[in-house]
C-alpha positions, 0 to 999 in steps of 0.5 A, a space after each residue: 396862817 390859821 391855827 387849826 384846833 384838833 378835837 379828840 374824843 375820850 372813851 367815845 365822849 367828846 370833851 369839848 362843849 363850847 365854840 372855838 373861834 379860830 384866829 390868825 397871828 394878826 388877830 383876824 377871825 379865820 373860821 369857827 371850830 365846830 361844836 361837837 356833842 357826844 351824840 354827834 359821833 362821826 362814823 367816818 372817823 370812828 371817834 378818832 381825832 377831828 380837824 375842825 375847819 373854817 365854815 363847818 359850824 352850824 348856823 347857830 354857832 355862826 350867829 354867836 360867832 358873828 356877835 362876838 367881839 373882834 379879837 383884833 381890837 384887844 390890847 396887844 401884849 406889852 411884853 413877850 415874856 410873862 408879866 406878873 400881876 401887881 398883887 403878886 409882886 413883892 411889897 416894895 415893888 408894888 408900892 413903887 408902882 402904885 406911887 407912879 400910878 398915883 402920880 401919873 395916872 397910869 402905870 408905865 409898862 416898863 415897870 410891869 415888864 421888868 417886874 418879871 425879875 424883882 431883883 433886877 427891877 430893883 437894881 435897874 431903877 436904883 441906877 436909873 434914879 441915881 443917873 436921872 434924878 441927881 443934881 448937877 450941871 446937866 438939867 433933867 431935860 438934858 438928861 432926857 435929851 441923851 436918852 431920846 437921841 441914843 434910843 433913836 439910834 438903837 431903834 428903841 420904840 419904847 424909850 423914844 416915845 416914853 422919854 420923848 414925853 418926859 423930855 417935852 414936859 421937862 423942857 416945856 417944849 412940845 417940839 423938842 422931843 421929835 426934833 432930837 429923836 429925828 436929827 438932834 443936829 438940826 434941833 432947836 437946842 444950844 451948841 453946848 447941848 449938841 456937843 453933849 449929844 455928839 458925845 453921848 451918841 459916840 458912847 452909845 454907838 462906838 465907845 471904843 473910839 472915845 478919846 481925850 479929844 472928846 473930853 476936851 471938846 466937852 470941857 470947851 463947852 463948860 462941862 467938867 469931868 463929873 458931867 462927862 461921866 454922867 453923859 457917858 453913864 446915861 448913854 450906857 445905861 440906856 443902851 441896856 434899857 434899849 436892848 431889853 425893851 427891844 428883846 421883850 417887845 415892850 409896848 409904849 403906853 398910849 398915854 405917852 403919845 399926847 403928853 407935853 404936847 400942849 
């Protein structure tokens, strides 16, 4: 749908002195708002509000419009909520983001989007790091498997793509992330890892049905109670992450798509 721009005169003088190009919601140019000069008073309207419609611009205006860059080629917004400038963030958050940028070569959008609320940013990443960076019987690759499998079921584009990239790197396997995301039961992983993901998915999708038998199954694959807690906590934490990514319309960085593919 085209968004028409109304132009008003104030005390007989037109306030607008530049060309307005009209775009639809998909970023396509649908028309040009006519440039109005103070000596172009429209006698028919008597200086009242005017509606500039596509195709009413002068030849010179059309020439300039055609040479303007296509809006559709601009980068889409990474969030539907305000994204703060790096320079405006608290020092500790800014320093963390700069370290990530230095290490990876870019800033994952999750950092910028969640920085909208600094206190929640700190809490989110503190819990994230406690779960994903700790030592234990779960490898870092297995922790990422949990994220990818459960995020797919929650239809979280950002987390599947971003953590899929991390999983490829952690596992040193360019195929594993796609396999786990699409159908982990047919992925090239061990029976132990499939049991881990069975439990993670149950926690993510129907935690109210978890019972002692699920814990015993995991123990039969060599997991202890601390491992069970880790699996449940990762699945639960990323349930929050998935939902916030979807609500904010968080957009994955292009860099993630090619990472770890060899």
